[in-house]
C-alpha positions in Angstrom: -5.0 27.5 -13.8 -6.8 26.3 -16.9 -9.3 29.2 -16.6 -6.5 31.7 -17.4 -6.0 30.2 -20.8 -8.2 29.6 -23.9 -6.2 26.4 -24.5 -5.2 23.4 -22.4 -2.3 24.0 -19.9 1.3 23.4 -21.2 2.8 20.6 -19.1 6.5 19.8 -18.9 7.2 16.1 -18.2 10.5 14.9 -16.6 11.5 11.2 -16.6 14.6 10.0 -14.8 13.6 6.6 -13.3 16.4 4.6 -14.7 19.0 5.4 -17.4 17.1 7.7 -19.8 16.8 11.4 -19.2 13.5 12.3 -20.9 11.9 15.7 -21.2 8.7 16.5 -23.1 6.1 19.2 -23.5 2.4 18.3 -23.9 -0.6 20.6 -24.3 -3.8 18.7 -23.6 -3.3 15.5 -25.6 -0.9 17.1 -28.1 2.8 16.3 -27.9 4.9 19.3 -28.8 8.3 17.8 -28.3 10.0 14.8 -26.7 13.7 14.7 -26.2 15.6 11.7 -24.6 19.3 11.3 -23.6 20.3 7.7 -22.8 23.3 6.5 -20.8 22.8 2.9 -22.0 26.2 2.8 -23.7 27.9 3.6 -20.4 26.1 0.7 -18.7 26.6 -1.9 -21.5 30.2 -2.7 -20.5 29.0 -3.6 -17.0 26.2 -5.9 -18.3 23.5 -4.0 -16.4 22.5 -0.6 -15.0 24.9 0.9 -12.5 22.9 3.3 -10.3 25.8 5.7 -9.6 26.6 6.0 -13.3 22.9 6.5 -14.1 22.6 9.3 -11.5 25.6 11.2 -12.7 24.5 10.8 -16.3 21.1 12.4 -15.4 22.9 15.3 -13.8 25.0 15.9 -16.9 22.2 15.5 -19.4 19.4 17.4 -17.7 20.3 20.9 -18.7 21.0 20.2 -22.4 17.9 18.0 -22.7 15.7 20.7 -21.2 17.1 23.4 -23.4 16.6 21.2 -26.5 13.0 20.3 -25.6 12.0 24.0 -25.0 13.7 25.1 -28.2 12.2 22.4 -30.4 8.7 23.1 -29.0 9.1 26.8 -29.8 8.1 27.9 -26.4 9.8 29.6 -23.4 10.2 28.3 -19.9 7.7 31.1 -18.9 5.0 29.5 -21.0 5.0 26.3 -18.9 1.8 25.9 -16.7 2.8 22.8 -14.7 5.7 20.4 -14.1 5.2 16.7 -13.9 8.0 14.4 -12.8 8.4 10.7 -12.2 8.4 10.2 -8.4 8.5 6.4 -8.6 9.0 3.6 -9.0 12.6 3.4 -10.1 16.2 3.8 -9.0 16.6 6.0 -5.9 19.5 8.1 -7.2 18.0 8.6 -10.6 14.6 9.5 -9.2 16.2 12.0 -6.8 17.9 13.9 -9.6 14.6 14.3 -11.6 12.5 15.3 -8.6 15.0 17.8 -7.3 15.2 19.4 -10.8 11.4 19.4 -11.1 11.0 21.1 -7.7 13.6 23.8 -8.7 11.9 24.5 -12.0 8.4 24.6 -10.5 9.4 26.9 -7.7 11.3 29.2 -10.1 8.4 29.4 -12.5 5.7 29.6 -9.9 3.8 26.7 -11.3 2.3 23.6 -9.6 4.3 20.4 -9.3 2.9 16.9 -9.9 4.9 13.9 -8.9 3.4 11.0 -10.9 3.6 7.2 -11.2 6.1 6.0 -13.8 4.2 2.8 -14.6 0.9 4.5 -15.3 2.8 6.8 -17.6 3.6 3.8 -19.9 -0.2 3.6 -20.4 -1.0 7.3 -20.5 1.5 8.0 -23.4 -0.7 6.1 -25.9 -3.3 8.9 -25.8 -0.7 11.1 -27.6 -0.6 8.6 -30.4 -4.0 6.9 -30.8 -6.2 9.6 -29.3 -8.6 9.6 -26.4 -9.1 6.5 -24.4 -12.4 4.6 -24.3 -14.5 4.7 -21.2 -12.7 1.7 -19.9 -9.8 -0.5 -21.0 -7.2 -2.9 -19.8 -3.6 -1.7 -19.6 -0.8 -4.3 -19.9 2.5 -2.7 -18.8 5.5 -4.9 -19.5 9.1 -3.6 -19.0 12.4 -4.5 -17.6 11.2 -4.2 -14.0 7.4 -4.5 -14.2 4.7 -6.7 -15.6 1.3 -5.4 -14.5 -2.3 -5.8 -15.7 -4.6 -2.9 -15.0 -8.3 -2.2 -15.3 -8.6 1.5 -16.2 -11.7 3.7 -16.2 -9.8 6.9 -15.9 -6.0 7.0 -16.1 -5.8 9.8 -13.5 -8.5 8.8 -11.0 -9.6 5.2 -11.5 -7.0 2.5 -12.0 -7.3 -1.0 -10.4 -4.4 -3.5 -10.5 -5.7 -6.9 -11.5 -2.3 -8.7 -11.5 1.4 -8.3 -11.5 4.7 -10.3 -11.7 5.5 -12.3 -8.6 9.2 -12.6 -9.5 11.0 -11.7 -12.7 9.3 -9.1 -15.1 9.1 -10.0 -18.8 11.9 -7.6 -19.8 14.1 -8.8 -16.9 13.7 -12.4 -18.0 14.7 -11.5 -21.5 17.9 -9.8 -20.3 18.7 -12.9 -18.2 18.1 -15.3 -21.1 20.2 -13.0 -23.3 23.1 -13.5 -20.9 22.6 -17.3 -20.9 22.9 -17.2 -24.7 25.9 -15.0 -24.7 24.2 -12.0 -26.2 25.1 -8.3 -25.6 23.3 -6.2 -23.0 20.5 -5.3 -23.0 19.4 -8.8 -23.9 15.8 -8.0 -24.9 16.3 -6.7 -28.4 19.0 -9.2 -29.2 16.9 -12.2 -28.1 14.0 -10.8 -30.1 16.0 -10.5 -33.2 17.5 -14.0 -32.8 14.1 -15.5 -32.1 12.9 -14.5 -35.5 15.3 -17.0 -37.0 14.2 -19.9 -34.8 11.4 -22.4 -34.3 9.0 -21.3 -31.5 7.8 -24.9 -31.1 11.3 -26.4 -30.8 11.2 -26.5 -27.0 8.1 -26.9 -24.8 8.9 -24.2 -22.2 6.5 -23.8 -19.2 3.9 -21.1 -19.0 4.1 -19.7 -15.5 1.0 -19.6 -13.3 -1.1 -21.1 -16.0 -2.2 -24.4 -14.5 -5.7 -24.6 -13.2 -4.7 -24.6 -9.5 -2.5 -21.5 -10.2 -5.1 -19.7 -12.1 -7.5 -20.0 -9.2 -5.3 -17.9 -7.0 -3.3 -16.0 -9.6 -5.5 -15.6 -12.6 -3.9 -12.3 -13.7 -0.5 -12.6 -12.1 2.7 -13.4 -14.0 5.8 -15.5 -13.1 8.8 -15.9 -15.4 11.4 -17.2 -13.0 10.6 -20.9 -13.7 10.7 -20.2 -17.4 14.1 -18.7 -17.1 15.3 -21.7 -15.1 14.0 -24.1 -17.8 15.9 -22.2 -20.4 19.1 -22.4 -18.3 18.7 -26.2 -18.0 18.3 -26.6 -21.7 21.4 -24.5 -22.4 23.4 -26.3 -19.8 22.3 -29.6 -21.2 23.7 -28.8 -24.6 26.9 -27.4 -23.1 27.5 -30.4 -20.9 27.1 -32.7 -23.9 29.6 -30.7 -25.8 26.9 -29.8 -28.4 26.2 -26.4 -30.0 23.4 -24.6 -28.4 20.5 -24.1 -30.9 20.3 -20.4 -29.8 17.7 -19.3 -32.3 15.4 -22.1 -31.4 15.9 -21.5 -27.7 15.2 -17.8 -28.1 12.1 -18.4 -30.3 10.6 -21.0 -27.9 11.3 -18.7 -24.9 9.8 -15.7 -26.7 6.7 -17.7 -27.6 6.2 -18.7 -24.0 6.4 -15.2 -22.6 4.2 -13.7 -25.3 1.7 -16.5 -24.9 1.3 -16.0 -21.2 0.9 -12.2 -21.4 -1.7 -12.4 -24.1 -3.6 -15.3 -22.7 -4.0 -13.8 -19.3 -4.9 -10.4 -20.7 -7.5 -11.9 -23.0 -9.0 -13.8 -20.1 -9.3 -10.5 -18.1 -11.0 -8.9 -21.1 -13.6 -11.6 -21.2 -14.1 -11.6 -17.4 -14.5 -7.8 -17.2 -16.2 -7.4 -20.5 -13.6 -4.9 -21.8 -13.1 -4.4 -25.5 -9.8 -2.5 -25.6 -6.3 -3.2 -24.5 -3.4 -0.7 -24.3 0.1 -2.3 -24.1 3.0 -0.2 -23.0 6.5 -0.4 -21.5 9.9 -1.3 -22.9 9.0 -5.0 -23.6 6.0 -3.9 -25.7 8.5 -3.3 -28.4 8.9 -7.1 -28.7 8.0 -8.3 -32.1 6.4 -11.6 -31.1 4.2 -10.0 -28.4 3.0 -7.4 -31.0 2.2 -10.1 -33.5 0.4 -12.5 -31.1 -1.5 -9.6 -29.5 -2.7 -8.4 -32.9 -3.7 -11.9 -34.0 -5.5 -13.1 -30.8 -7.1 -9.9 -29.7 -8.2 -9.3 -33.3 -9.8 -12.8 -33.4 -11.7 -11.9 -30.2 -12.9 -8.6 -31.6 -10.8 -6.6 -29.0 -9.1 -3.4 -30.0 -5.4 -3.4 -29.2 -3.4 -0.2 -28.9 0.4 -0.3 -28.8 2.4 2.9 -29.1 5.3 3.1 -31.6 8.6 1.7 -30.2 10.0 5.1 -29.4 7.3 5.6 -26.8 7.6 2.1 -25.3 10.9 2.7 -23.6 11.2 5.4 -20.9 10.6 8.9 -22.2 9.4 12.3 -21.0 6.2 12.2 -23.2 4.7 9.5 -21.0 5.2 11.6 -17.9 3.9 14.8 -19.5 0.9 12.8 -20.8 0.0 11.5 -17.4 0.7 15.0 -15.8 -1.7 16.5 -18.4 -4.4 14.0 -17.5 -3.9 14.7 -13.8 -4.2 18.4 -14.4 -7.3 17.9 -16.6 -8.9 15.8 -13.8 -8.5 18.7 -11.4 -6.4 16.7 -8.9 -4.5 18.8 -6.3 -0.8 19.4 -7.0 1.9 17.6 -5.0 3.5 19.5 -2.1 7.1 20.7 -2.6 8.3 18.5 0.2 7.4 15.3 -1.7 10.0 12.5 -1.6 10.8 9.9 -4.1 9.3 6.4 -3.7 11.3 3.7 -5.4 8.5 1.2 -4.8 5.6 3.4 -5.6 2.5 1.3 -5.8 0.0 1.5 -8.7 -2.7 2.5 -6.2 -0.9 5.9 -6.1 -1.1 8.1 -9.2 0.3 11.2 -7.4 3.1 11.5 -4.9 2.2 13.2 -1.6 4.5 14.5 1.1 
């Protein structure tokens, strides 16, 4: 395919794993356009994502979003060389809409189809912002449903998962604590904003899986369920005594605990594997305290830290187009057109197969 061009292939990326309909166009490592339609407002009144609502929103948004992306990029559908789409993990209905649309487009255009891993896309997108990756690096993916630590030598062909969340993901924990504090959905941004007004040392919340005996078996794994329970007990204690909950201090201390664990474990992995670069991605990487602590502690250790701008932290088409472009450049075989979605797609799989 690439031999027919004097420039890198033009890859269309489609992301529909949850509530954002994202479509982007990437040529090589250059982002031409990235358009996102979100149905978050439709879910906020329910206090969480409603799968059926998300699926219908994708159906309604796909056509207009695709048209806007192609128009803004100044290309035609016939210029597209490959279609990449999120095959998993994610919500079954949402993934199904995206994969069905991608199959139809690829078949109609006569171009190859690549069903790619959503989580790896959160790492791949940084190449569009900060340039080529080093020969090896660690990827920390933190989002509403995932917290994973990866050792990456090639984003398309050589990714090893060092650790993952054993229960709640970082973003999920923030949403749950947001509900405990009576904040709007999604809780993450609201907890983050409130935390900036509080004292991070007000409460000594636990750091999950950080004790010596836990580190022996789960050096790079994460657990935030116990932390969430500790926050709930503090809030209940104030409520039972008829006292006002010091929400800002609770939020700040909780935020500090989450950021501390994420950075500490990633830093330990860098030292253990002699890696000098960390790429942080996923919706929770927008968290201000995580960004501050990462910059401070990785900087002190002489480790380069790369975090994309906030617009590329949440789900978007650019991340899928970037990963698709890397897969094409690596010469990996395209997915078959009878691929199915995989809502629990493991990180050992970059590409979906039939």
